[in-house]
Structures are given as C-alpha cells and as structure tokens.
Phi, psi and omega in degrees: 000120186271126176249115173269128179253136178242113176289129183290135183292113175295139180285134182292139175289140182292139183283146180294134178287135183267149181285136183295161184302323180296309180297321185291312184301318173308310177297321179288328175291321179294319182297317175302317181295318172317306179292306187280329180308314179287327172299319180296313183296316180293318175301316173305309173304316183293318176301316181293313180296320181300304180314310185293319179289323178288336184273346181297316168244357181284339183280329176284330179286329176290320174298324186286320187265331187092358184204154185259132180249116187285134181096348188283327182291322171300321174289329172291324185293318173300321177295318178305311173300318174297309187294326179292314175304315182293313178297328184288332178278350177270164187293315179301309180308317177298313177305316184294311185295326180296315186294315175297321181289328179290331177293319190290324183283358169268349184281140186301321186267326189289323186294340180271345183254322191285318174307310183292330182287328174296313180307318186290314186295319175294327174291333182268319183243353180291160178299320186256070174284127184296134179298339179297327180290344178259012177272130182253127187225171175242136174230152180283097185210139005269006176210177185294134173090353174247121188256144173234148178282139182218162177242117176299123176257330179207127180256002181225096177235078186302326179294328183285324186292323177289325185289331180257347181074017178207170181288123185240155186236140172276136179218139176258127183256095188289157167264163188251135356261013179249100185287000180285345178240165182169200174231140183258129181221159174251130185234140177301142183307320182287346182257001181272116183256106178284148178254132187276062174222159181279169175300322180296317183291327177294325183284324178289333173301313186285316185299322179280349184065035173092356182291314169277109189247095178299162177291099179283130180280178180280129184307141180248191180245142183277345182297000000 
C-alpha cells in the first residue's frame, strides 16, 4: 500500500515594499527645500538691506564720479551715522540737535510725523527701552476662544483705563510671516496671558507660523 504524503505549501512572505520613484523624489525635494530655503531667504534679505543702505548715498556719489562703486554708499551711510552719534553725544551737538528738533516740530506736516518717529527710534535703539516692548503674550483675537500671539507695547494707558473702567494693555498683534505689519488693540489686563519666551523666540514663532515652537514655560500673571 502506497501512502503519498503532500506537504502543504507554505505561503510566501511578502517582500518588503520599496518606496516608489515619485515618493523618493518628493522626499528629496522637500529635504532640499528645508536646506536651501532658509539660505535663499537670508541671502535675499541681506541683498535687499545692502541695496537699500548702499543706495542712500551711493546714488549721489555715482552721479558725482560718473561710475558706480558697489558698497561705497553703505560705507558712507555707516560713517555718517557714527559721526552723527559722536556729535550728538557732545554738549554742542546736543544743543544744536535740540534747536533743530524744536524747529521741526513747528512745521505743519512734519510735527505729525517726527515726534512718533523719534519715540519709536528711542524705543528700539535707545538706552532706556521699555521692558513692556519685549513681552510676548497671548490675547483672544479675533474672537473669543481663539488666541493670537502679540507683543505688549504699553502697559499703562490711563486714558483708556478711565474710558473702560478697567486696566487695559496695548498689544501689537503681528501678521505671519512678516511681523512688520499687524493689528493694534487694547486688551483687558486680566485677559492677557504672558508667555515665558524672549522677544526673539516670539518673532521666530510668528515668522514660522508656529512651525518653530519654543519651549513655552508656564504662563504667569501680568498683575
């Protein structure tokens, strides 16, 4: 008697799938963008700043010489700023700049522009920069339950406090990805949530649209 044995065929294990050419190309493209985009944006901003600063005085020197020297306008601008700073720190220079300032604020159109511009320059570059300008906060904007990142510009606004009968804070809500523009609002002090981050980290948070997320500390109180 012949007994035939048949071994059951074992199912073959599926071979590991390899990524398709399209997926690989997409991954390479995204990796290249992550590496090159910050470099391109940085170089572009440097070129824009250089061209602007170089053109302030460079154009007049080009007209005078008859040919252009790249970078000479930037060098002259820096030298002019340094000389102005040296002159303004001395007694005679302070007296002269004070006289010029008094004359400027009497002109019909300039007196509406010069004082705010001087106040902003002092806030950004002066020795006594207000600490409120470096505070990063969260405010409910544009509606309740939705929070936006903002920068406190003034924590003491008596006129607005009297109008609303409560302590109000001036907050600038920047736009993404260009924080140079935005919306200016007054927010009740008890509705402002401070973030334990620096001004630089707050700017990175806004510019990146939340992609670069600093290690947020526990919210404290402004009171």
